[in-house]
N, C-alpha and C positions, 0 to 999 in steps of 0.2 A: 457347773452352772453358776455356783456361788461367786466365782472369781470374775465373771463377765461384767456385772455392774461396776465392780471395783476397777476393772481394766478400762471401761468406757469413761469412768470418772477421771482416771489418771490421764487418759488421752485428751479429754476436754480441758483439763488443767494445763496440759502442755500446749494446746492450741492457743489458749489465752495468754500463757506466759510468753510464748514466742510471737505474740501479736499478729498471728496469721489473719484473723478476721479484720483487724484494723487495716492491714495492707489490702485485703480484699475489698473493703469499703472504698478506699481511695481509688483502687484500680477500676472498680465498677463504675464509679462516677466519671472517671476520665474516659473510659471506653464508650460510655453513652454519648458523651460530648463529641468524641472523635467520629463515631458512626453517624450522628446527626449532621455533623459538618460535611462528611463525605457525601451523604445523600443529597445535600444542597449544592456542593461544589463540583462533584464529578460530572453531572450532566452538562454543566456550563463549560467544562473543559473538553467535552466531547469524548470522554473515556468510555470504553465498552461497557455494555450492560452488566457483565459479570463482575466488574471491578468492586462494586459495593458489597456484593456477596463475599468476595475474596477478603475484603477488610473485616467483615463480620466473623468469618471463620478464623482469621488470624487472631482477632481479639478473643475469641472463645479459646483458642489454643493458648493464648497469653494468660488466661485464668490459671491453667495448670502450671505454667512456668512461674507465675507469680506465687502460687502456693508453695512450690518447691523452694524458691529463693527465700520466701518469708519464714519457712520452717527452719532453714539451715543458717540464715544470717540475720544479724541485727544491724540496724543503721543507728550509730551512736554519734555523739559529739566528737569522738576520736576516730571516726571513720567506720567502714564496714568491718564487722567482726563476726566470726563464726559463733553461733549461739552455743552456750555451754550446756551440757547435760544437767538435768535437774539435781542430780546428786552432787554436782560440783558447785551448785549455786548456794550462796549464803542466805540465811533467812531474811536478812535485811534487803537482799536484792530481789526478792520475790514480790515485786509490786503488782498489785492487781489493777485491772483496767478500771477507769473511771466510768460513772454512769453515762457520760457524754460519749465515750467510745463504745459502750454497750449499745446505745441507741444507734450509733453509726453502723454497727455490725448488722443490726436487724434491717436498717434502711438499705444496706448494700445488697442483702438477699432479695429484697423487694425490687430493687433497681435491676438486678441481673435477670430476675424472672420477667419483669416488664420488657427488658431489652430483647429477650428471646421471643416472647409472645408478639411484640410489636413488629419484629423483623422477619419472623419465620412463620408464625401461625396466620393463615389467611383470614381477613375480615371482610365483611360485606360492604363496608364503606370504601369508596375509591380514595386512594391516597397518592401522594406524589411518588412517582417511580413505578406505579402499577402499569401504566401505559407508556411504553417506550417505542413502539412501532405501530404504524398506521397504514391501512389499506384504504385508499380513496377510490371508490368505484366510479365508472363513467356516469355522467349526468343522464338520468332518464328524461326524455323529451316528452313532456305532457302538454305542449303548446297546441297540439293538434295539427302542426305543420311539419311534415317530414322533411321539407326543404331546409329546415333549421338544424339539421343534424350537425352541420359544420359548426354551428354556434355551441351546441352541447359539447362537441369535441374540443373547441377552443376554451370553453369554460373549465373543462376537466384539466387541460394542460395548465391553465392559469392558476387554478386552485392548488394543484400539485406543486407548481412552481413557488407559490407563496408559502405553503406549508413546509416545503422543502428547505426554506431558509431557517427553520427552527432547528438549532443544533442538538437539542435534547430529544429529537424524534428521528426514527428511521422511517422514511416515507417511501413506500413501494412505488416504482415508476409507472408511467402511463401505459406503456405497451403491455406489461404483465397484468396490470389492472384490467385493461380492455379484454385480454384473453380470458381471464377468470370470469369476467362478467358474462361471457358467451358460453361458458361451461355450465353443465347442469349440476351445480354444486350448491349446497346451502352455505350460509355464512360461516358456521363453525368449521366446515371442511376447508373453505377458502383460507380462513385465518390460520388454521392448523398447518396447512401446506406451506404457507408463506411466512409462518412465524410472526403473525401480526397480532397485537394485543387488542386492537379495536378496528372496526370497519366504519367508514363514512359512506352513507348512502345519500347522494345529492340529487335533487330534481329541479328542473326548470319548468315552472308552471305557466309563465307568460313571458313574451319577448316582443316588445314593440317600443312605444315611447317609455314604457316602464318595464322593469325586469322583476319577475317574481321567482324566488327560490325557496325551496324547503330542504333543510339539511338535517339528517339524523345521524347520531353517533351511537354505535351498538357495540357492546362487549359480548363476544361469543362464548366466553367460558366463565364459570362452569356450565352456564346455560345462556342462551341468547337473551340479552336484556338491553333495552334502549335506555341510555343514560342521559341523553340530551336531544332536544329537537329545536331548531330555530327556523323561523319563517321571516323572509325579507321581501320588501317591495321598495325599489329605489328607481330614481330616474336613470335612464340608460347611460347618460354621460358619467354617472358615478360608479360604473361597473368595476373599474379597477380598485376603487376604494372599498367596494363591497367585498372583493376577495380578501383584502387586508382585514376587514372587519370580521369576516367569517373565520379566517385563520386565527386571529387573536382570540375570538370567543371559544373556538374549539380547544385551543391551548389552555385557556382558563378552565374549561369544563373538565378536561382530562388531567388537570393539575400538572401541567408541564411548565417548568420555569423558563422564562425568556431572559436572555441577556439584555443589558441596557441597549445595545445596538439593535437587537431584534425588536425590542419595544419601540424604538425610534422608527425603524423601517416600517413596521406594521401600523404605525400611527400616521405615516406620511399621507398627505392628501395629493392625489394625482388627477389632474384634469385631462380629458380626452375628447377628441372629436369622434362622435359615434359613427359617422359614415366611414372615416378612415379606419376605425377599429374593425368594422364589419369587413372591409376590404382586406385588411391585414389577416384576419382570421381565415378568410377564404384562401389567401395566399399560403398560409401555413398548412391548411388542409391539403392543398395540392403538393406542396413541398414534401410532405410526409410520404407521398406515394413514390417519389424518387424514380420516375421514368422521364425520358426526354420530353415527352408531350406534357406531362404534368408540371415539369420544371418551367416550361414556357408559360403555362397558365399561371403558375405562382408568380413569375416575374411581372406579368401584366397586372395582377392584383396589388403586388407590392408597389409598383410604380404609380398606380392610381392613388394608393394610400398616401404616398409621398406628395403627390400633387395637391391633395386636399389638406394635409397637415404636414408641411415641410419641417416642422420643429419637433416631430415625434421620432424617436430613435429606432424602434423595432423594425419598421419597413426598410430602413437603410441596411440593417443587419440582415434582413431577409434577402435583399438584392445581392449583398456580399456572399451569402450562402448559395444563392443561385449560381454565381460565377465560380464558386468552389466546386459545386456539383458539375458544372459544365467542364471544368478542368479535369476533375476526377474521371469523368466519362469520356474524355478525349474529344469533345464536341467542338472545341475551338482551340487554337494554339495558345501557348503561354503568353505570347506577345499581346494578346487581347485579354485573356482572363486575368492575369496577375494585376495589371494596372487597375482594372475595374474592381477587383477584390479589395485592394487597398483604398481606392477612392471612396467606396461606400462604407467600408468598415471604419475608416478613420472618421467619417462623418457621424456614424452611429456612436463611436466612443466619445466624440466631442459633445454630443447631445445628452448622453446618459452614461457617465463614467462609473456608475454604481450598479450596472446591470450584470448579473451573473452570466446570463446567456451571451451577452456581447463580449465579455472577457473570455468565455469559452471559445467563441468563434475566433477571437484575436489570437488565442493560444494555438489553435489548430492551424491558422494561417502562418503564424511564426514558425511552427515546426515543419509543416509539410510543404510550405511554399518558400519560406525564407531561410530554412535551416538555422534558425536563430534559437538555440537551445536555452540560453539564459532567459530571453524574453518569454519563450514558450512556457518554461517552468514557472516563471513569475506569474504569468497570466492564468495558468492552470490552478495554481495555489490560490490566487485571488478569487477566481470563480468558485473554487471549493469552499473558501471562507464565506462567500456570500450565499452559497447554496450547497451544503455538504451532502445533499441527497440526490444530486444529479449523476445518474449512472453513466451517461455518455462521457461526462467530464473525467470520471475515474478510469473508464476503459481507454479513452484516448491518452490520458496521462500515463497509463501503464505502458503504452507503446513507446512513448517518448523515453521512459525509463529504460526500456529495452535497448534503445539505440545508445544510451549512455552507460550500458553494461551494469545497471543497478538492478539486478534481477530480483533480489529479495523484495525490494520496494515495489517493483513491477507486479510481482505475484500478489502482494498485499492489496494494491489498488484494484487489480483485476478481480480478485475475490470479492472485494467490497462492491464493485460494479454488479457482479452477478447476484449478490445478496439483494441489491436494490431493484434489479429488473431481471429476475431469473428466467422468464419466458420470452424475452425479446430476442429474436434471432440475430439482430444486429449486434447486441451485446454478447450473445453466445459466440458469434463469429469472432469478434474482437478478442474476447477472453480466450477462445480456442487458439488464436494466433499467439497470444502472450504465453500461454502454457506450452505451446510448441517450441518457442524460442528459448524457453528456460529449461527445456528437457523433460517436461511432464507430458510425454507423448500420449499415453493412454487416456489421461484426463482430457487432453486436447481433442483427441479423436472422438471421445464420447460426446463432448459438447458439439463438435462439428456435425455429428450425425443428428443430434437434436435440432440444430439449425436447419439442416437439410430436410427434415420431416416437415417443417413449417414453410420453408422456402426452397423448393427444388432448384438445384444448380446454384445454391448460395455460394458466391465466389470465395468468401473467406472460409466457409466450411469445406469446400473442395480443396482449397489451398492447404488447409490443415491436414486433411486426409491424405493428400498427395505427399506432402513433405514428411508427415508422421510415418506413413507406410515405408517411404524410402529410408528413413532413419532406423526403423525397426527391422529392416531387411525383408519386408513383405513386397518384393519387387513386382510381382504380378499385379497386386492392387495399386501400387504406385504408378505403374504403366497405364492402367485403366483410368485412374484419376487424372493423370497428366494429359492424356488425350481428351478427356472430357473438359478440362479447363480450357483447352484451345478450341473447343467446339467442333472437333472432328466428327464427321457423320458416321453412320452405322457401318457403311462399307469400308471406310478408312480404318475404323477401329477393328474390324474383323481381320484386316491385313496386319495391323500392328500387333494384335494379340497372337496371330499365327506366327509372326516373326519372333515374338518373345518365346513361344514354346519351342521353336526350332533352333533359334540362334542365341537367345538369351536377352538380358536386360538392356545392355548397351546397344545392341543391334535394333531393338525395339525403339529406343530413344532416337536413334539415327533416322528411323522411318518416320517417327512423329515430326522430327525437325524438317525432313524433306517435304512432308505434307504442309507444314506451317509455312515454309518458304514459298510454296506454290499458291498460298492464299493472298489475294490483293491486300496491300498495306491498310487500306481504309476499312477492311473487314476484320482486322486484328485489333483486339482491345488494347488501349494504351497500357494497361497494367500487365500485358503479356511480355513486355520487353525483358523484364528480369528473368522470367522463366525461359525465354529464348536464350538469354546469356547463359543460364544454367545448363540448357541442353547442349550448347556449343562446348562448354567446359567439360561436361561429362563424356562427350564424344570426341574429345581431343582437340577441339578448336579453342585453345586458351586465348590466343590473340583476338579472335572474333568476339569471345566473351568479354574481354577487357575493353575492346572498342565500344561495344554496346553500353557497358557501364559508364564509360567516359562520356558517351553521347547523352546518356540519361542525366549525368551531372550537369552537362551544358544546358539542358532544357529544364533543370531544376525539378526533376521527376519526383512525384509525391511518394513513390514506393521504393526508391533507391535505398532508403534508410534500413530496410529489412535485410539487406545484404550484410550489414555491419553490426548485428546484435550479439555476436559471439557464438551464434549457432553454427553448426558444422556444415550447413548446406553448401557453402562455397569454400570449404576447407582446402580443396586442391590448389586454390590460387591465393589463399589468405596471406602468404608470405611474399607474393610477387610485388616488385617495386611499383608497378602501375596501380595495382590494387591498393597498396598502402598510400599511394599519392592521392587517390580519390578519397580515401578515409580521412586523410589529413586536411584536404581542401574542404571537406564537410565539417571539420572541427569536431570530429568524434574521437573518443578515447580509443587506444589500440585494442585489438582483439585479445 
């Protein structure tokens, strides 16, 4: 026991002689500056939430590395030298630390302690970085007029769109927010399941010549707490400026830094014709329903909005989207749809070249109508720059990356889309197809089943289950899903499945093909052509399959791209000269 104090005294002398504490003081100050700089810069660069934590733990690891190096080496005017043992040191070499360095030693300890407390120990006060993800619930309609539900829906889309422009926030998309609003969950449950740091509860209190809103921001953890509430009453013509104002104020209240460009965009003054705005919101309301009848209603409202305000871009984009929908559903030939798509889309781009939504539509048209991969990617990236929180943008972009055989990037974008809108069956379907084509079959089929729970006969979901079952060798399930995709009735499916049990998979596919060929052309979905080509290929009709694919190229089919993703669905003809010629004409990289 008597030697212990002496041993500690000797160790302390060695720490001072080797200038360990001096090195630690310098390191602590530098680490603090680095961490503070990262907390300011990383959100602006759009780096993931965990990147700052990673820097913190690397700096903490650096403390131990610094101690080891300081103990073993001296930095002298002659360079780096290994520290001599005390017994080899002459008396005149044993210089003691000055009072200045002793002060620095104690300050370093305080700085390190403050660094750990500030970044690790939770505090009651909200600080920058505490809120990085936001759930904006649908607007409650307290106007007393149920016919204004379309207004509340439009306001919800607009506020999410404006908040989505803030790169330092992850904003949950509209469809998932709508679904969670209908569930019997409290705010902490919603936030926990969606990994949201805060929830926005908006209400529309009046809607006439003036618009009245109340906005509440609530943090759900560790307990539900309102951190801000704003009330607004503005003239109806200023509604777009109101969204900007609300977005800016929410960002300020939750201490999210805005880039200079975001500051500029949210400060922009936008004039609007209120009658045209109402008509446009009605058009969007019907467009979201995606039925032939609803599409026609949407077109009528978009055209009326254009008549009233011909200098406003969104209705032109709405008409372009109408023609995209008509083409996708096969309701009109390409000779009619394609010219109209470009006519209205080009006008929208001319009127508002800074709209994230218009750039997204332009990207989709470039890829699925024009086969213009360079323009498509440029437009997707521009839209993503303007609004990094648009789940559709990332889901669509992931599909374009599939065609270009950039599967790792496709997976990254699809995963991000799902994070932004996890309950949207449309996003689930798109991501399921991405996962399918990069070989993640089980994940693809799991998502497809989720989409089918919400939307029975979801076409992307059924496609993923059919192709996934085929790839995994579950041929009975593949047969059933294939028949369902073609809309075969119950009697036909009984025959098909009986053939499968007696004669096997290929015979069952031959039976499906015979039934499909007996269906009038106008009753077969446009999107069925690729599957018909696949049926011909699987049943030995290679020439018929290739002829169908060539015809699809001639009519600029929107789903021909999926044949050339590198997936093995068409592997039997992947080396055929006619197949390779189609791929080359589309400007796609080899399989």
